[in-house]
C-alpha positions in Angstrom: 131.8 154.7 -32.7 134.9 156.5 -32.3 133.0 160.0 -31.0 131.8 158.3 -28.0 135.5 157.1 -27.3 136.0 160.8 -27.6 133.4 161.7 -25.0 134.5 159.0 -23.2 138.4 160.1 -22.4 137.0 163.9 -22.3 134.8 163.4 -19.5 137.1 160.8 -17.8 139.8 164.1 -18.4 137.6 166.7 -16.6 136.8 164.6 -13.7 140.8 163.8 -13.0 140.8 168.1 -12.6 137.6 168.3 -10.5 135.3 166.0 -9.5 131.6 166.8 -11.6 133.4 168.9 -13.9 132.8 165.3 -16.2 129.2 165.6 -15.6 128.9 169.2 -16.5 130.8 168.7 -19.9 128.4 166.0 -20.5 125.6 168.5 -19.5 127.2 170.9 -22.2 127.3 168.0 -24.6 123.6 167.2 -24.0 122.4 170.8 -24.6 124.2 170.8 -28.0 122.7 168.0 -29.2 119.4 168.8 -28.2 120.1 171.6 -30.4 121.5 170.0 -33.3 118.2 167.7 -33.1 115.9 170.2 -32.9 117.5 172.4 -35.7 120.5 170.5 -37.5 120.9 173.0 -40.3 121.9 175.8 -37.6 125.8 175.1 -37.5 128.4 176.2 -39.8 129.2 173.8 -42.7 132.9 173.3 -42.4 133.2 171.1 -45.1 131.4 169.3 -48.0 128.3 167.8 -45.5 129.5 168.5 -42.0 128.5 170.4 -40.1 130.6 171.4 -36.5 128.4 172.6 -32.9 130.6 174.6 -29.7 129.9 173.5 -26.7 130.5 176.8 -25.2 131.8 176.2 -21.0 134.1 173.6 -22.7 136.2 173.9 -25.5 135.3 170.7 -27.5 133.0 170.9 -30.9 130.5 168.2 -31.8 131.4 167.5 -36.0 128.5 165.9 -37.7 126.9 165.5 -40.8 122.8 166.1 -41.8 121.7 164.3 -45.0 118.0 166.3 -44.5 116.7 163.5 -42.4 119.6 161.6 -39.9 122.4 163.1 -38.4 125.2 161.2 -37.4 128.1 162.5 -35.0 131.7 162.0 -36.6 133.0 163.1 -33.9 133.2 165.2 -30.4 136.7 166.6 -30.7 138.4 169.4 -28.2 138.8 172.9 -30.7 142.7 172.7 -30.7 142.8 169.5 -32.0 144.0 168.8 -35.7 141.6 168.8 -38.4 142.3 165.0 -39.5 141.3 163.7 -36.1 137.8 164.4 -37.8 138.4 164.6 -41.7 138.8 160.4 -42.6 136.5 159.5 -39.6 133.0 157.8 -41.4 
C-alpha cells in the first residue's frame, strides 16, 4: 500500500533529523487516524469522495475516502506535495 510507504519514508526522514522525532510524527498520525475513525465526515472533502485531515504539528496530511461505511487511507503526504501524488491512487 502506497500510504504505508509514505508513512515509513516520513518517519525515517524525521528520525534522521532528531532521534525520536519519527515517533512523535507517528503519534500525531495516530491521533489524526483516531479522529478520522470517530468522525470521518468531519474533515473537508477536497475532491470527489476524497477528504484531507492535517497532522497539525507536522506539515503532513492524510488523504482518505469514506463511503458512508468504511474509511480507506489513500496517502499520507507532505502538504507541499503535488496533488498528482495522491490523485492517481486507488
